[in-house]
C-alpha positions in Angstrom: -10.8 18.2 6.2 -8.7 15.1 6.9 -8.2 15.9 10.6 -12.0 16.2 11.1 -12.7 12.6 9.9 -14.0 10.5 12.8 -13.5 6.7 12.5 -16.0 4.2 14.0 -14.5 0.9 15.3 -16.3 -0.9 12.3 -14.6 1.5 9.9 -11.3 1.0 11.5 -11.7 -2.8 11.1 -12.7 -2.4 7.5 -9.7 -0.1 6.8 -7.4 -2.7 8.5 -8.8 -5.4 6.3 -8.0 -3.3 3.2 -4.5 -2.5 4.7 -3.8 -6.2 5.4 -5.0 -7.3 1.9 -2.8 -4.7 0.3 0.2 -5.7 2.3 -0.5 -9.4 1.4 -0.8 -8.6 -2.4 2.3 -6.4 -2.4 4.4 -9.1 -0.5 3.2 -11.9 -2.9 4.1 -9.7 -5.9 7.5 -9.2 -4.2 8.0 -12.9 -3.6 7.3 -13.6 -7.3 9.8 -10.8 -8.4 12.5 -12.1 -6.0 12.0 -15.6 -7.3 12.3 -14.5 -10.9 15.5 -12.6 -10.0 16.9 -15.4 -8.2 16.5 -17.8 -11.0 18.7 -15.5 -13.0 21.6 -15.3 -10.7 24.9 -16.1 -12.5 27.6 -14.3 -10.6 28.5 -13.8 -6.8 27.7 -10.0 -7.2 24.2 -10.9 -8.4 23.5 -12.4 -4.8 24.5 -9.1 -3.3 22.4 -7.0 -5.7 19.5 -9.2 -4.9 20.2 -8.7 -1.2 20.3 -4.9 -1.7 17.0 -5.1 -3.7 15.3 -6.9 -0.9 16.6 -4.6 1.8 15.4 -1.5 -0.2 12.0 -3.2 -0.8 11.6 -3.9 2.9 12.4 -0.3 3.7 9.9 0.8 1.1 7.2 -1.4 2.4 7.9 -0.7 6.1 7.6 3.0 5.3 4.4 2.7 3.4 2.5 0.3 5.7 1.9 2.7 8.7 -1.6 2.1 10.1 -2.2 5.3 12.0 -5.6 7.0 11.9 -4.0 10.3 11.3 -2.6 9.2 7.9 -5.1 6.5 7.1 -6.9 8.3 4.3 -3.6 9.2 2.5 -2.4 5.6 2.9 -5.4 4.2 1.5 -5.4 6.6 -1.4 -1.8 5.5 -2.1 -2.7 1.9 -1.9 -5.5 2.6 -4.4 -3.4 4.6 -6.7 -0.7 1.8 -6.8 -3.5 -0.7 -7.3 -2.9 -2.8 -4.3 -6.5 -2.4 -3.4 -9.7 -1.4 -5.1 -12.6 0.8 -3.9 -14.5 -2.5 -3.3 -11.9 -3.4 -0.8 -13.0 -0.3 1.1 -16.5 -1.5 1.9 -17.4 -0.6 5.3 -16.3 2.9 5.1 -18.8 5.7 5.0 -19.3 7.7 1.9 -17.4 10.9 3.2 -14.3 8.8 3.8 -14.6 7.0 0.4 -15.0 10.3 -1.3 -12.1 11.8 0.5 -9.9 8.9 -0.5 -11.0 9.1 -4.2 -10.0 12.9 -4.1 -6.7 12.0 -2.7 -6.2 9.4 -5.4 -6.9 12.0 -8.1 -4.4 14.4 -6.4 -1.7 11.7 -6.2 -2.2 10.6 -9.9 -1.9 14.3 -10.9 1.3 14.7 -9.0 2.8 11.8 -10.8 2.1 13.2 -14.2 
């Protein structure tokens, strides 16, 4: 089912907009989180803990934000499940893709239960 999805140029652009929006939102949330942690730094070891946290988050974000057409439905489903985007952000995708992504969200949410 996922391998048979054909993406028009307009759909690729719409998916890229949603992808970029999710990335911006997640990075903005990370900035706020780092600022909060940084305000609470008291000990030298706290600096290294913050550094380790940032390195790990960078790895997580780099691993997540992989814009390849072959994994795009799964990626968009994950971003929806994690609430970095909404279905409204997927405007421009055809109904089949939106339904496929919604089904993947349900599967993801059940696997987290």
